[in-house]
N, C-alpha and C positions, 0 to 999 in steps of 0.2 A: 571379408566377403562372405555372403550368406551361402552356406553349402546347398548344392542343387539337390532337390528331393528327387529320388529315383521311384519311378512307378513300374507296374507290371505290364505296361502298354506303350508300344512305340507307334506313332501315327504313320500308317503306311504311306501318306503323302510325302513324308520325310526322307523315305527310303529311296534312293536313286534307282533309275532304271536304265537298261540298255535297249537299243533298237535292234530288232532282228532285220534281215534284209527286206522282209515284207512291210516293215513300218511298225509292226506289232511291238509292244514293249514287255520286257520281262524284268522283274526285280533283281537287283544286284547280289542278292543273298537269299537262300531258300533253306527250308528244312528237309533233311534227308530222312528216309525211312528204312534204311538197312539195319539189321540187328535183331530180327524176331528170334533167332536162334539163341541169343543171349537174353533178351528182355521179355520175349513174348509179344505176340501180335497186338494184344489188348493194351499193353503198356505203351507200345509205340503209337497206336491209334489214339490213345489218351494225350499222348504228347503233341500229336497234330492238332487235336482240339484245342489245347492250351496255347500252342504256337500261333495258330490263325487267330485266336481270341486276343493274343498279345500284339498282333500286327502283321505276322507273316502273311504273304500273299503267293508265294512260290513253294510248291510241294513236289518233291522228286520221288516218284514211285517206280516200282518194277514189279512184274509177275513173280519173279523168282524170290522176291523178299517174303513171300508167303503171308501177306498181311492186307492185301488189297479189299477183301471183304470187310475186314474190320475198319479200315480207313473209309471205305464206303458208308459204314454205318455212322462214323464220325462226321463225314461231310453232310450227310442228311441231317444230323443233329445241328450242325452249324447253320445250314440253311433254315431249318425249321425254327431255330432260336433267333433267326434275323441277325446272327453275328457277322455274316457276309453273304454276298450273292455268288452265284457260279461265275458270272462274268468278272467279278473281282479277283478271282483266283487264276493262277497259271499252274496247270498240273501236268506233270511229265510222266509218261509210262514207258516201258521198255519190253521189247519182245526177247525171250529167253532162247538159249542156243538150240534147245530140243524142239523148237517150233519154226524151223527155217524152210520146211518143205512147201510144196506147192499148195497154196491155200492156207497154210498154217499160220503165217504171219497175220493175215486177216482174221482168222479164227481166234488168235491169242489176243488181238486188240479188241475184238468184240467181247471176249470174256472179261478182260480187264475193265472195259466200260460197264459191263454188267455188274461186276464185283464192286466197282466204285460208285455204281448208281449215277453215271454220267452219260450224256449224249455225245460228247466229244472230249478228245484230250488236246491240250494246247501244243504238245510236242511228244513225239513218239520216236524213240531211239532203237537202233539195232544194238543191243547190249554188248555183243562181241562179234567180231566180223568172220566168225566161223561156226559151224553147227556142233562144236565139241561140247559134250554135256558132262557135267558132274553133279551128283546129288548134293542138295543142300546140306550143310553141315559136315561135309566129308573132310578127311585130313589131307595133309599136304603130299602124301605118297600115293593118293588115289590116281588112277589112270584109267581111261576109258579106251579100250582096244579099237573102238570105232572112230576115234578122233582122227582128224586129218587136217593138213595145212589149209591156209586161206588159198581160195581160188577166185579169180574175178568173176567167172561166170555164175558160180554159186552164189556169191555175194550179190551180184546185180539181179539174180532171180528174187532174192529177199528185198532188195531195194525197190524193184518194180512193184512189189505188193505193198510197200510203204507208200509209193507214189499213189497207188490205187486208193489206199485209205484216205489220202489227202483229198483225191478227186471226189471220193464219195462223201467228204464232208465229216468223216469220222474223227479226223484229226486236223489240227490247224497248220502244223509244222511238222517236218520229220528232220531226223538227224542220226548221227552215228556216234559210237563210243569205242574206246580202246583201240583207235586206229593209229597208223604210222604214216609218215610222209610217203614211203614207197607204195603202200596200199592205197593211199589217197590219189596218188599219181595215176594209178591204174583206173579207179573208178569214177573219179570226178568228171573226167571228160565224157563218160558214158551216161551220167544222170540227166534225166529229162528235168527233174526238179531238184535242185541243189539242197544239200543239208543246211538247215538254219543254224544248227549249233552241233557241237562235238564235245561229249563228255570225256574228260581225260584226268589221269592222276596229276594233280598240281598241288605243291606245298613248298615251302621255303628250302627244304632240303632236296627237293625234285622239281625244278622249274620248267624243264623241257622247252628250252628257249627256241630251239629251231622249229619245232612242231607248233609251238604257240605262235610264233611269228607267221608260219605258213598258213595257219588256220585263219588268223586275222586278216592276212593279205587276201584271202579268198572270201572275205566278208561273212565269215562263219564265226559265231559267237562261242568262245571256250567256256565250258562249265567244268569247275574244278572238283573232283572228288578226293577224299582224304585231305582237306585243306589244313587240318590240324596235326597231320601226320598219323591219323587214325589210331590212336592209342588203344582203341577197343576192338581193333580188327581180329579176325579169327586167327588161331594159332598157326594154321597153315600158311598164313602170310607173314610169318615172323622169322627172321634169321638173326644170327648174332652180329652181322655187320650193319643192321639197320640203324639209321640215325634217328635220333628223337628230336623232332623239330622244336619242341618247346624247351629244349635244353641247349639250343644253339646259342652261343654267346651274343650274337647280334640280336636275336629275339629277346633273350633275358635282359639286355641292356636297354632296349626299347621299351620293355614292359615296365622296368623300374622308372624310366623317364616320364612315362605316361600314367604310372601308378594303376596299371591293370594287369590281369592275368596274361601270360605269354600267348595263350589261345586267342585273345583279342588282338594282339599284334600280328598274328598269322593271318587272321581274317581282314584286318585293315590293309595288310600288304596285298592279299588276293584281289581285293576290290580295287585298290588303287592301281594295280598292275594290269587291270583290264579284264579280269575273268569274273565268273559268277560261282563263288564257293557254295556248297551245300553241306554244311556241317550238320552233324546229328547229335541231339541229346534228349534225354527224357526228364531232365531236371529244369524246372521253370526258370530258375535263376540263370542258368547257363544259357538256355536259348533266348531269353529275353536280352541278355547282355550281349549275345552274339549279334542280334539284330540291331541293337542300339548303337553298337560300336561303328556301324558304317554311316551314321547320321551326324557324328561329332568327332572332334580332336583327330584329324588326319595325321598321318605320319609325315615327317619332313622329307624333303628329297634326299637329304643326307642319309637318313634312316632307310629309305627305300633302296638307295644305292648300296648301303651295307649289306642289306639282306639279299639283294640281287647277287652280290659278290660271295654270299655264304652258301651258295648252291652246292651241294654235295653229289648230285646226280645219283641219288639214292632211291631207286624204285621199291616201293613197299609191296604192292600188289603185283607179284611177279607172274602169277597165272600158271604155274607149273602143272596144275591139275588139268590143263587143257592140252598138254603136249600129246603128240601123236606118235605112234610106233616109228622108232628110227630117229626121232628128234634127240638131240644131245643135251639140251639145257634150255631153261626157261628164256634164255636170251633168244633162242630161235623164234619165239613168238613176236619179238619186237623189232626185227630187221635192223639190227644195230650197226651192220656194215653197209646198210643202203640196199640190201638185196632181200627179196621175200624168200624165206627159207622153205624147202619142201617142193618146190616147183620141178 
C-alpha cells in the first residue's frame, strides 16, 4: 500500500463541527492561545497565523493571556493575505476577574475587540465565576485579601452585562467557564439568555462525568481546556499527586495501536466523547497533527470505553490562587460536596 503523504494543510471542510443552540456551528477542535508568560506574545501570535493557514478555524483567546494585540495584528495579516475571511473564523474571548464591576464587562469586551481588530466575537465567556484577581505569572502561594466566595447576585450582574453585549451585537454567543453544578443550579434559572458553551477542564485523567452530562443535557456545548493534561502549565498548577495523561496505560496502548503520539489519542478521545478540545502548541508539526487527527482513524468503541474507565479524577488547575480569607483548601472553589462554600 502506498504511504499517505502528509501535508501542512488540513481542509477545514473535513473538520467536523458541533451546533450551538442557536444553530451556529463551531469546529470540534481549536487552537489555544494561553502561554505568553512562557513563549511570549509574538511567538503565540505567529502560531495562530500558522494554525489558521494550516486549516484551523477556531481560536480561543482571553484578555488575561496578554497577547490579544499581537493576535489582532496576526488576524489582520491573515485577512490581508486572503488566507481566511472573518466569517470563516470562530473566535472566543473572555472577561477576566478584575473586570466584573458595573460596566466593566462591556468595557473589557470592547477593549478585546479593539486589540483583536474585530467588530464582534463569536463567543464571550466569563473566565471565572468570581472577581478574585491574581497577577499574571504569580506563584501558587499568592493570595489576594480582597478575594471572596461566589455569590449569585454578583455573578448575575456580570451575566447581565454579557447579555447586553449580545443584544448590542458585539458578541454572537455568551458562555461560562470553570463552573460547577451547584453554581449552575443557582444561575441558569435566572439567565435571560442561556450560555451557549461552558469551558471546563477535561482530559482523560479528569473527565468530570457528572458536570459533563449536566451541561450536555442543558444543550450547552462543553469546551475542554487542558485536553493533553497541560504538560506546559505554570508551576503553580503542579503538585506531586498529578497524573500525566499521556502516560496512562490506556492512552499509551491506543497510541501504539494507531501508531501516533499519545497526545493524538487524548484529542481523538475528547472529540469522540462530545467536547471541543483547545490544545495549544507553537510547533507547526504538532498543531497540524492535532487538527488532522480529528479527520481520520477514529478510536474504537473498546478504546473509548477503556479510556473512560481510566479516569483518575485528577484536577490539574486547582485555582488555589483564587481562595478567599477563611477558605481552607482549593477544594472549596469546586463545591465537591454539592454545597457552595463561603455562603
